[in-house]
N, C-alpha and C positions, 0 to 999 in steps of 0.2 A: 457563741459563748460571749456574752457582753462583758463578763468579768475579765476575760482575757484581753479584750480591746481596752478596757479601762486600765488594766495593769500595764499594758504596753505603752499607753499614753503617759502614765505616771512614771514609768521607767525612763522614758525619754525626757519628759519635762522636769520632773522633780529630781530624778536620779542622775540626770546628765549622761545617760548611756549613749554610746555612739550608735550611728545608723546601723552599722554591721551587727552590733550586739542585739539591737531591737529586731532586726531581720532574722537573726539566728534563733532568738527566743520565739518569734512568731512561728517559724518552721517547726521548732521543737514542740511548742504547745499545740499546734495543729495536728501533729502526729499523735500527741496524747489524746486530743479530742477524738481522733479516729479510733483509738484504743477504747475510749469510753463508750463509743457507739455500739460496740460488740461485746457483750450484750449491753443494752442501754443502761448507763450509769450516770450519776450526777456528781459534780465536783464536791458538793456539800455532804454527800453520803459516803465518800471514800474513806477508807482507813489505811493505815500503814501497810497492811497486807496487800491491798489493791495496788498501791504504788510500787511495792516490791515486785508484784506480779508483772507490772508494766516494765520495770527495769530488767527483769529476767527475760521478758519477751524480746527486749532490745538485744540482749546478749545472744539469744537464740537466732535472731535475724543477722547476727554477725557483726554488730557494732562493737567497737573497741571500748576499752575502759574510759578513755578520754571523752568519747562521744556520749557514753552513758552518764558520765559525771556531769557533762554540760547539760544534758536533758534534766537530770535531777536538780541542777542549779536553777534552771528555768522554772521547774515545778516548785521548788522552795521559795523562790521569789514571788511566784503567783500566790501561793498559800499564805505567806507572810503578809502580803498586801491585803488579801481577803480578810485575814484575822485583824489586821490593823484598822481596816475600814469598817469592821464590825459586821461583815457579811457572813463570817464563819466564826464559830467559837473555838475551834481547835485546828491545829496544823498537823496533818498526818505524816508530814515529811520530817518533823523536828527530831526524831530519834533515829532516822535512817543514816547510815554511813555512806559516804561517797566511795565509789570504786577507786582504788589507788592505781593510777596508771604507772607502768614501769618508767623509771627515770632513764631518759636517753640523752646521750651527749649530742649537742647540735652538730649537724654536718657542716663542714667548712670547705671552702675552695682551697685548692693548692695555691701556692704563690704564683705559679705559672698561669693557672686558670684565672686568678684574680687580675693579674697583669693583663692578660689577653682580653678579658672583659672590659676593663677600664680603658684600654687602648683601642677597642673595636670601633668606636664612632669615627666617621669621616670628618676630621677637624678642619677640612678645607671649606666646609659648609657651615652656616650659622647653626642649623639644627644639631650638627655633629659636635660643635663646641659646647652647646647647651647640654647635650647628652653626656659628653665627657665630664663636664663640671658636675652634673648630677650624680654620675657614677662615682666620681672621686669623693663627693660629699658623703654618699652612702657608705663607701668603703672606709673612709677616714673617721667618720663620726659614729657609726653604728646606729644611725637613725633608721626608723622603719620607713618602708616605701611610702606608706600613707602619710607620714610626717613630712617627708620631702615633697610629696605632691601637694600638700596644703600650705607650703611656704609662700609668704608674700614678700615683696621687695623690702618692706620695712622690717622684716625679721632678720635681715642680713646687716652685719656691721663689719664692712670690709676693712675699715681703718683699724679696728681693734682685733679683727680676725676671728669673729665668732658668729654663730647663728643661733637664734632662739626659736624653738618649736614647741607646739602644744602636743604633749604625749598622751598616753592612755590615761583615762580618768581625769581629763582636763588639767593635767599637771604640766606646768611649763618646764621645759628643759633647755639648758644652755650648752 
């Protein structure tokens, strides 16, 4: 499916999507491609009913609402791209509603568990001091692990006591 390859390239280059997003969309669209192969169907000939059948098949396979919603998001992005590029005249996903996942409260560590985690590195070693600093930064700032892992020395301002990181959607956070 050349259209999928073109879409994923545009998603990354023009849309600024992260590597993880592109990989997830690639997996999701590959699964959709397998659905299209039985019986043989083409992207250009699908209607909303076909896409609904695919989403229903995902639920029957045991996927949760969040996973189904993400797959639909990948399909929406692909179809919008194809319409924008003039490869298709209509988007069969435009009137489909995303499944609403139940809202769950985030799981949090107890104070004791958080303390034990932050204090677990062996601070008599250089790696332990680094790990302790990273754990304290994660705990105190609420940064994502991927944000902390991508930090550079110039992102730290020790004098003023802050760190700058690049968050989701290429947004800078302080």
